[in-house]
PLY file of the C-alpha trace (Angstrom):
ply
format ascii 1.0
element vertex 82
property float x
property float y
property float z
element edge 81
property int vertex1
property int vertex2
end_header
-6.87 -8.30 -5.72
-6.97 -11.98 -4.85
-10.20 -13.88 -4.16
-10.06 -17.21 -2.41
-12.53 -19.86 -1.19
-10.90 -21.14 1.98
-13.12 -24.15 2.74
-14.07 -25.18 -0.78
-17.45 -26.95 -1.06
-17.86 -27.27 2.73
-19.36 -23.76 3.01
-19.14 -21.39 5.94
-17.48 -18.03 6.40
-14.75 -18.74 3.94
-14.58 -16.29 1.05
-11.48 -14.14 1.42
-10.64 -11.02 -0.52
-7.11 -9.68 -0.22
-6.17 -6.37 -1.82
-2.66 -4.99 -2.11
-2.28 -1.40 -3.27
1.17 -0.30 -4.39
1.51 3.39 -3.60
4.81 3.57 -5.52
6.25 6.00 -2.99
4.97 4.79 0.37
5.16 1.06 -0.11
2.34 -1.44 -0.34
-0.89 -1.22 1.62
-2.71 -4.50 2.24
-6.34 -5.05 3.24
-8.21 -8.29 3.77
-11.79 -9.34 4.56
-13.47 -12.74 5.02
-17.22 -13.27 4.56
-19.76 -15.87 3.51
-20.39 -14.18 0.15
-17.99 -12.69 -2.36
-19.55 -9.23 -2.71
-19.52 -8.29 1.01
-15.93 -9.55 1.31
-14.84 -7.38 -1.61
-16.77 -4.35 -0.29
-15.20 -4.61 3.16
-11.69 -5.13 1.78
-12.06 -2.11 -0.51
-13.33 0.00 2.41
-10.39 -1.07 4.56
-7.89 -0.31 1.80
-9.47 3.12 1.25
-9.26 3.94 4.97
-5.62 2.86 5.06
-4.83 5.05 2.08
-6.65 7.99 3.68
-4.62 7.56 6.88
-1.34 7.55 4.99
-0.26 11.17 4.72
0.79 12.16 1.22
3.89 13.80 2.63
5.01 10.57 4.29
4.52 8.67 1.06
6.43 11.32 -0.85
9.36 11.41 1.54
9.50 7.64 1.99
10.71 7.19 -1.56
13.52 9.70 -1.21
12.31 11.30 -4.43
11.47 14.63 -2.85
14.49 15.07 -0.65
16.53 18.10 -1.55
19.92 17.21 -2.87
22.85 18.37 -0.84
24.72 21.18 -2.51
28.42 20.77 -2.03
30.79 23.68 -2.44
33.35 23.13 -5.13
36.75 22.43 -3.64
39.31 25.16 -4.06
41.45 24.64 -7.09
45.03 23.81 -6.33
47.48 26.54 -7.28
48.88 26.12 -10.77
0 1
1 2
2 3
3 4
4 5
5 6
6 7
7 8
8 9
9 10
10 11
11 12
12 13
13 14
14 15
15 16
16 17
17 18
18 19
19 20
20 21
21 22
22 23
23 24
24 25
25 26
26 27
27 28
28 29
29 30
30 31
31 32
32 33
33 34
34 35
35 36
36 37
37 38
38 39
39 40
40 41
41 42
42 43
43 44
44 45
45 46
46 47
47 48
48 49
49 50
50 51
51 52
52 53
53 54
54 55
55 56
56 57
57 58
58 59
59 60
60 61
61 62
62 63
63 64
64 65
65 66
66 67
67 68
68 69
69 70
70 71
71 72
72 73
73 74
74 75
75 76
76 77
77 78
78 79
79 80
80 81
């Protein structure tokens, strides 16, 4: 999570919260929100990240890594005559 004040002391809608969630198997999911105050920006960014995670099917994440793919079984070549 990264918190940033975009305008510094000038004020305004300038507090940004950026969250990056590494799903290990499905790649990173990023969510961002900008608000006047820190707490609402964090709340909205967390909600957005949670919705993105919920929309990412577990099967897609699992297969994206290649970890769950069945290995190809190759027949052993015939032995040459001795």
